[in-house]
N, C-alpha and C positions, 0 to 999 in steps of 0.2 A: 272908714272907707277902706283903709289898707287891710283890715281884718277880713272884709268881704272879698277883696281881691285875692288874698292868700287862700281863702276858702275856695274861690273860683279856680285858682291855680291847681289845687288838689283835684278838683273835679275834672278839669281839662286833662291833667296827667292821666287820670283813670281812663278817660275816654280814648286818649291817644295811644297810651301804652298798653294796648290789649295784648293778649298772648300772641296773636299773629304779628303785631308790630314788633314785639320783642324778637320773634324769630327772624323777621325781615332785617332788623338791625344787626343781629349776629351774622346772618348770611351776607350782609353787605361787605364784610371783611374777607369773604371767600367761601368756597364750598366747605360744608361740614357733614360729617356722618351723623346718623341718628343718635348714636351714643354721645357724641360731642355736643349736639344740640340739647340733649336731655340733661347733660351735666351743666351746661351753661345756663339754661333756662330754669332748671330745677322743677320742670313740669313732670307729672306722672307720665309714664310711657303711653298710656291710652289717650291722655289729653294731647300730648305732642303728636301722636299718630293721627288723631282726628284733625288737628289743626293743619298738619302737613298735607293730608288728603284733600281738605277743602282748598288749601292754597294752590295745590297742583291743579285741581279742577278749575280754579279761577285763572290759571295761567300765570301766576305770580312767581312760582318756583318750579323747578324741574328736578327729577331724580336722574342722576348721571351714573352710568356704569363704565368702569374702566377695567377691562379684562387683563391689563398688564400688571395690576396691583394684586397683592395677596387677597385671598377670599374675604377676610374681614374688613378690608379697606376698599372694596370695589365699588360700593354704592355711596354716593354723597349727594346732598341737596345743594342746589345753587339757585341764584335769582335769574329770572328771565329779564329781558329788557324792561318789561313793565314793572317787574319786581324791583329792579335797580332804581327806576324813577320813583317808586313809592318809598323805597328806603331813603333816598335822598330827601324827599319831602319830610319823612319822619325825623331825620336828623335835623333839618331846619326848624321843624316845630319844637323839637327837644331843646335846641339852642335858644329859640325864642322864649320858651317857657322858663328856662334857666335865667335868661336876662330879665324877664318880667318879675320873677321871684326876687332877684337881686334888687331890682328897682323898688318894688313894693316893701321889701324888707327894710331898705334905707328910709322909705317914707314913714313906716311904722315906728322907726327908732327916733324920728324927729318930733 
């Protein structure tokens, strides 16, 4: 039974931690530039660009412009209110999965 649950945990993680969820969780800590997101996520530039475009269309993130900063630092992505709520849910799911994994790991060792 524990082996089945551990297998389910891996499937749940794959479903929850999509590329867009990873982006949300990184942006939950504050605005990031494209290059910073690319370095943190390790996504190809075209993959990241596509995800960011879709997320902007959904109203989950926004692209901010700050004219007071140097040219390379003017644009940064941040979460909208809806994005903040989704990121909070993602963090709760991640914590729950971690707790489940710990619980079932303990069951399988007995």
